[in-house]
C-alpha positions as CSV (number, residue, x, y, z in Angstrom):
1,M,84.9,11.7,117.8
2,Q,83.4,13.3,114.6
3,Y,84.6,13.2,111.1
4,L,83.4,15.3,108.2
5,L,83.4,13.0,105.2
6,A,84.7,14.5,101.9
7,N,82.4,12.6,99.6
8,N,79.0,13.5,101.1
9,N,79.6,16.3,103.7
10,T,77.9,14.3,106.5
11,Y,79.0,13.4,110.0
12,V,79.8,10.0,111.3
13,T,81.0,9.0,114.8
14,G,83.5,6.4,115.7
15,T,87.1,5.4,115.1
16,G,86.8,3.3,111.9
17,F,86.7,4.5,108.4
18,A,84.6,2.6,105.9
19,V,84.4,5.4,103.3
20,E,87.2,5.5,100.8
21,A,87.2,9.3,100.7
22,V,88.5,9.5,104.3
23,P,92.1,8.4,104.7
24,A,92.6,5.3,106.7
25,A,95.7,6.9,108.2
26,V,93.5,9.0,110.4
27,N,93.0,5.9,112.6
28,A,96.6,6.4,113.8
29,I,95.6,9.7,115.5
30,A,92.1,8.8,116.7
31,E,93.3,8.3,120.2
32,T,95.1,11.6,120.5
33,V,92.5,14.1,119.2
34,H,89.4,13.3,121.1
35,G,86.6,15.9,120.6
36,C,88.1,17.2,117.4
37,V,86.8,17.2,113.9
38,I,88.7,15.9,110.9
39,F,88.1,17.7,107.5
40,P,89.5,17.0,104.1
41,G,92.4,19.3,103.6
42,F,91.4,22.8,102.5
43,C,92.2,23.9,98.9
44,D,92.9,27.6,98.5
45,V,92.8,28.5,94.8
46,H,94.2,32.0,95.2
47,V,97.5,32.4,97.0
48,H,100.6,34.6,96.3
49,L,103.7,32.7,97.3
50,R,105.9,35.5,95.9
51,E,108.7,33.2,94.7
52,P,110.5,33.5,92.4
53,G,111.2,37.2,92.4
54,F,109.9,38.6,95.7
55,S,111.2,36.3,98.4
56,Y,111.5,39.2,100.8
57,K,107.7,39.2,101.0
58,E,107.2,35.4,101.1
59,T,108.8,32.2,99.9
60,I,107.3,28.9,98.8
61,A,108.7,27.4,102.0
62,T,107.2,30.0,104.4
63,G,103.9,30.3,102.5
64,T,103.2,26.6,102.3
65,R,104.0,26.1,106.0
66,A,101.6,28.9,106.8
67,A,99.0,27.2,104.6
68,A,99.5,24.0,106.5
69,R,98.9,25.7,109.8
70,G,95.6,27.0,108.4
71,G,94.5,23.4,107.4
72,C,95.4,23.8,103.7
73,T,96.9,20.8,101.9
74,D,96.6,22.3,98.4
75,V,97.1,25.8,97.1
76,C,97.1,27.4,93.6
77,A,99.9,29.8,93.1
78,M,99.3,33.0,91.2
79,P,101.6,34.0,88.4
80,N,102.6,37.7,89.2
81,L,106.2,36.7,89.8
82,N,109.6,37.4,88.4
83,P,110.1,35.8,86.0
84,V,106.5,35.7,85.1
85,P,105.5,32.1,84.2
86,D,104.5,32.9,80.6
87,C,106.5,30.1,79.0
88,M,107.8,26.8,80.1
89,E,111.3,28.1,80.7
90,N,110.1,30.7,83.2
91,L,107.6,28.3,84.7
92,Q,110.3,25.8,85.3
93,V,112.1,28.2,87.7
94,Q,109.0,28.1,89.9
95,L,108.4,24.4,89.6
96,D,112.0,23.7,90.7
97,I,111.5,25.7,93.9
98,I,108.1,24.0,94.5
99,D,109.7,20.6,94.2
100,R,112.5,21.6,96.6
101,D,110.6,23.6,99.3
102,A,106.9,23.1,99.3
103,A,105.4,21.6,102.4
104,I,102.0,20.9,100.7
105,H,100.7,20.5,97.1
106,V,101.2,23.7,95.0
107,Y,99.5,24.0,91.6
108,P,100.8,27.0,89.6
109,L,98.8,29.1,87.2
110,G,100.4,30.3,84.0
111,A,100.1,33.9,82.8
112,I,97.6,34.8,80.1
113,T,99.9,37.3,78.4
114,V,103.7,37.8,78.1
115,G,104.9,39.4,81.3
116,E,101.3,40.0,82.3
117,K,101.5,43.1,80.2
118,G,98.2,42.5,78.3
119,Q,99.8,42.9,74.9
120,E,100.7,39.4,73.6
121,L,99.5,36.0,74.5
122,A,101.8,33.8,76.6
123,D,102.7,30.3,75.5
124,L,99.6,28.7,76.9
125,K,100.1,25.5,75.0
126,G,103.7,25.1,76.1
127,M,102.7,25.4,79.7
128,S,99.7,23.0,79.5
129,G,100.2,19.9,81.6
130,H,102.1,21.9,84.2
131,V,99.6,24.5,85.2
132,I,95.9,24.3,86.3
133,G,94.8,27.4,84.4
134,Y,95.8,30.8,83.1
135,S,95.5,34.2,84.8
136,D,97.0,37.7,84.7
137,D,96.2,38.2,88.3
138,G,97.0,41.6,89.7
139,R,96.3,43.3,86.4
140,G,93.7,41.5,84.3
141,V,93.3,41.5,80.5
142,N,91.0,44.3,79.2
143,D,91.7,43.9,75.5
144,E,88.6,42.0,74.4
145,A,90.2,40.6,71.2
146,L,93.2,39.3,73.1
147,L,91.2,37.8,75.9
148,E,88.9,36.0,73.4
149,Q,92.0,34.5,71.8
150,A,93.2,33.3,75.2
151,M,89.8,31.8,75.9
152,V,89.8,29.9,72.5
153,Q,93.2,28.4,73.3
154,A,92.3,27.6,76.9
155,K,89.2,25.8,75.7
156,E,91.3,23.7,73.3
157,L,93.6,22.9,76.1
158,G,90.8,22.1,78.5
159,L,91.9,24.6,81.1
160,P,90.1,27.5,82.7
161,I,90.7,31.2,82.4
162,V,91.1,32.6,85.9
163,A,90.1,36.2,85.5
164,H,91.2,39.2,87.5
165,C,88.5,41.6,86.5
166,E,89.6,45.2,87.0
167,D,89.3,48.2,84.7
168,L,92.1,50.5,85.6
169,T,90.6,53.4,83.7
170,L,87.7,53.3,86.2
171,V,90.0,52.7,89.2
172,N,91.7,56.0,88.3
173,G,94.3,55.9,91.0
174,G,91.9,55.0,93.8
175,V,93.2,53.2,96.9
176,I,90.1,52.2,98.8
177,H,86.4,51.9,98.1
178,D,84.7,55.0,96.9
179,G,82.6,55.5,100.1
180,N,82.2,57.5,103.3
181,F,85.6,56.4,104.7
182,A,87.4,57.6,101.6
183,K,85.6,60.9,101.6
184,K,86.2,61.4,105.3
185,H,90.0,60.8,105.0
186,G,90.5,62.5,101.7
187,L,91.5,59.4,99.9
188,P,90.8,58.6,96.2
189,G,88.1,56.0,95.9
190,I,87.6,52.9,93.7
191,N,84.1,52.5,92.4
192,S,82.3,49.2,92.1
193,E,82.0,49.5,88.4
194,S,85.7,49.0,88.0
195,E,85.0,45.4,89.0
196,W,81.6,44.5,87.8
197,K,82.0,46.1,84.3
198,P,84.9,43.9,83.3
199,I,83.2,40.9,84.8
200,E,80.3,41.6,82.6
201,M,82.6,41.7,79.6
202,T,84.6,38.6,80.6
203,V,81.5,36.5,81.2
204,R,80.1,37.6,77.8
205,L,83.2,36.5,76.0
206,A,83.3,33.2,77.9
207,E,79.7,32.5,76.9
208,K,80.5,33.2,73.3
209,V,83.6,31.0,73.2
210,G,82.3,28.3,75.5
211,C,85.4,28.1,77.7
212,K,85.7,27.4,81.4
213,L,85.9,30.7,83.4
214,H,86.7,31.4,87.0
215,I,86.3,34.9,88.4
216,C,88.7,35.9,91.1
217,H,87.9,37.8,94.4
218,I,84.5,39.3,93.7
219,S,83.4,42.0,96.2
220,T,80.3,43.7,94.8
221,K,76.6,43.0,94.7
222,E,76.6,43.6,91.0
223,S,79.2,41.0,90.5
224,V,77.1,38.4,92.3
225,D,74.1,39.3,90.2
226,I,76.0,39.1,86.9
227,I,77.4,35.6,87.8
228,R,74.1,34.4,89.1
229,R,72.4,35.3,85.8
230,A,75.2,33.8,83.8
231,K,74.9,30.5,85.6
232,A,71.2,30.5,85.0
233,R,71.9,30.8,81.2
234,G,74.3,27.9,81.4
235,V,77.6,29.7,81.2
236,D,80.5,27.6,82.5
237,V,81.5,30.1,85.2
238,T,82.6,29.8,88.8
239,C,83.8,32.5,91.2
240,E,85.4,33.1,94.6
241,T,85.3,35.7,97.3
242,G,87.6,36.2,100.3
243,P,87.1,36.2,104.1
244,H,87.7,39.9,104.4
245,Y,84.8,40.7,102.0
246,L,82.5,38.4,103.9
247,L,83.3,39.7,107.4
248,I,84.1,43.4,107.1
249,N,82.6,46.4,105.3
250,H,84.5,49.6,104.5
251,E,82.8,51.5,107.3
252,Q,84.7,49.3,109.7
253,M,88.1,50.2,108.3
254,R,90.8,52.0,110.2
255,N,93.4,54.3,108.6
256,H,96.0,51.6,108.4
257,A,97.4,49.7,105.4
258,R,96.3,46.3,106.9
259,F,92.8,47.3,105.5
260,K,94.1,47.9,102.0
261,M,93.6,45.2,99.4
262,N,92.4,44.8,95.8
263,P,89.5,44.9,95.3
264,P,88.8,47.0,98.4
265,L,86.4,46.4,101.2
266,R,82.9,47.5,100.0
267,D,79.5,48.6,101.4
268,E,77.5,46.6,103.9
269,E,74.9,45.7,101.2
270,D,77.8,44.3,99.1
271,R,78.9,42.1,102.0
272,L,75.4,40.8,102.6
273,A,75.0,40.1,98.9
274,L,78.2,38.0,99.0
275,I,76.9,36.0,102.0
276,K,73.7,35.4,100.0
277,G,75.7,34.3,97.1
278,L,77.5,31.7,99.2
279,Q,74.2,30.5,100.6
280,D,72.5,30.0,97.2
281,G,75.6,28.6,95.5
282,T,76.3,31.5,93.2
283,I,79.7,31.9,94.9
284,D,81.4,28.5,94.5
285,M,84.4,28.8,96.8
286,I,86.2,30.9,99.4
287,A,89.8,31.8,98.6
288,T,92.1,34.0,100.7
289,D,94.0,35.9,98.1
290,H,96.9,35.6,100.6
291,A,99.1,38.5,99.5
292,P,102.0,39.1,101.8
293,H,104.1,42.3,101.7
294,S,107.1,43.4,103.9
295,A,106.5,45.4,107.0
296,E,108.3,48.3,105.5
297,E,106.0,48.3,102.4
298,K,102.9,48.2,104.6
299,A,104.2,51.0,106.9
300,T,103.6,53.6,104.2
301,G,99.8,54.0,104.9
302,L,96.6,53.6,103.0
303,R,97.6,56.0,100.3
304,K,101.0,54.7,99.4
305,S,101.3,51.1,100.5
306,P,100.8,48.1,98.1
307,M,97.5,46.3,97.9
308,G,97.2,43.0,99.7
309,V,96.7,41.3,103.1
310,V,97.4,37.8,104.4
311,G,94.8,35.3,105.6
312,I,95.7,31.7,104.9
313,E,96.4,30.9,108.6
314,T,93.2,32.4,109.9
315,A,90.5,31.9,107.2
316,F,88.8,28.8,108.5
317,P,88.5,29.8,112.2
318,L,87.3,33.3,111.3
319,L,84.7,32.1,108.9
320,Y,83.6,29.4,111.3
321,T,83.3,31.9,114.1
322,Y,81.5,34.7,112.3
323,L,79.4,32.8,109.7
324,V,78.9,29.2,110.9
325,R,78.4,29.8,114.7
326,P,75.8,32.6,114.1
327,G,73.9,30.3,111.6
328,K,74.7,32.2,108.4
329,L,76.3,29.1,106.8
330,T,76.3,25.5,107.9
331,L,79.7,23.9,108.7
332,Q,79.1,21.5,105.7
333,Q,78.6,24.5,103.4
334,L,81.8,26.2,104.6
335,V,83.9,23.0,104.3
336,K,82.4,22.4,100.8
337,R,83.5,25.8,99.7
338,M,87.0,25.5,101.1
339,A,87.8,21.9,100.3
340,I,85.4,20.3,97.9
341,T,84.3,22.8,95.2
342,P,87.8,24.2,94.6
343,R,89.1,20.7,93.8
344,N,86.2,19.8,91.7
345,R,86.5,23.0,89.6
346,F,90.3,22.8,89.1
347,N,90.5,19.0,88.8
348,I,92.8,18.8,91.9
349,P,92.8,15.3,93.2
350,F,91.5,14.2,96.5
351,T,94.5,12.5,98.2
352,E,95.1,11.1,101.7
353,S,95.3,14.6,103.1
354,Y,93.3,16.1,105.9
355,C,93.3,18.5,108.8
356,V,92.2,18.1,112.4
357,W,90.5,21.0,114.2
358,N,89.5,21.7,117.8
359,L,86.4,23.8,117.2
360,Q,85.9,24.6,120.8
361,K,89.2,26.2,121.3
362,R,89.0,30.0,121.6
363,T,92.0,32.0,120.5
364,E,92.6,35.4,118.8
365,V,94.4,36.4,115.6
366,N,98.0,37.1,116.7
367,T,100.3,38.1,113.9
368,D,103.3,37.4,116.1
369,E,102.5,33.7,115.7
370,F,102.2,33.7,111.9
371,L,104.4,31.4,109.9
372,S,103.9,33.6,106.9
373,K,106.4,36.4,106.4
374,G,103.4,38.7,105.9
375,R,101.8,40.3,109.0
376,S,99.2,42.6,107.5
377,T,95.7,41.5,108.2
378,P,92.5,43.5,109.0
379,F,91.6,40.8,111.6
380,D,94.5,41.4,114.0
381,G,93.3,40.8,117.5
382,W,89.9,39.3,116.5
383,P,88.7,36.6,118.8
384,M,87.9,33.3,117.0
385,Y,87.0,29.7,117.7
386,G,88.8,26.8,116.0
387,Q,92.5,25.7,116.2
388,C,94.2,23.5,113.7
389,I,95.8,20.6,115.7
390,R,97.3,18.7,112.8
391,T,97.6,18.8,109.0
392,V,98.6,15.8,107.0
393,V,99.5,15.6,103.3
394,D,99.8,12.2,101.6
395,G,100.3,10.6,105.0
396,K,103.0,13.1,106.1
397,V,102.4,15.4,109.1
398,V,103.1,19.0,107.8
399,W,101.7,20.8,110.8
400,D,101.4,19.7,114.4
401,L,100.4,22.2,117.0
402,E,102.2,20.4,119.8
403,T,105.6,20.1,118.0
404,M,105.5,22.9,115.5
405,G,103.4,25.6,117.2
406,K,104.8,28.7,118.8
């Protein structure tokens, strides 16, 4: 039996655990999962649990169970909710639901601005100690003076700014990438500059202030280059990308809302640049941006449907199948970017939490089996290797294929 150790990303074989980073509780299941691999629980730093405010899309209960099925033991919950967690009173509504319903560890982000409206700073200090960072995800902050103020406060509090970088004046009503597919189908396009231009501005401000900066869901080659150069200068910046940007380009789209997300699927050269960024460490982690919507909302097509797809249940097996098995990433690199680097960046503790995978099991993405309320994924029907047998959080089984699977 093989175990991937969290502390040094190397394999050992056997039934004993001498390394403190690997929970001793795994011994209890050693006899029942022969031939499987045990990983530290994955940590997804970009998840939309939709509660409070939008429980018809997802709830903390359904979203965290779906995460457990995907091997996640820790997730970071984005703040575009109702009420928006822009002060302790509003944040407490979310914290109470987490305490009551979460199957795994959930770490909220507080909003940067009041109501995520980009006009007035939220109560960053009042929420510190209860959030892992600050973000206006879904909208971003394009007012440079206001963003700089937020960075100054975040630096004083020792927490990162988690930046959704999007210039809506450049998006200009676009719905998918400004490329051949958009032209062919007469759809308004979103150019790459709408992402990399605000990233350029945000990195510049972070370098000036000296705060911790994390860039969400990058999708363009220019974004990779900007962040690579910033790191070389010593800027304290990390970034993430999502499975869909790594595995699909916009030429592979279909005229269906399950291919609509923000930012959109880009060109093949962008996809290859993202993979290169993972290989050389420019891209620090992979996060799903799990963004469920109702079936009715997603039934309105590419032009009218909301942005967002789900992915927390299928991220690891898809990435293992299409990046690790072909040799584009090592298994250690993938696990590091899904379990180790996210925790290190956001100071999320390593607990006695892990997931058990049968990497030889071949399945396919089947939305009927999802535990998430969301069903919209561009990977529907894709074959993949890897099945999560069990997920354990602090010694408690939160997913078991035999007893909880469909």
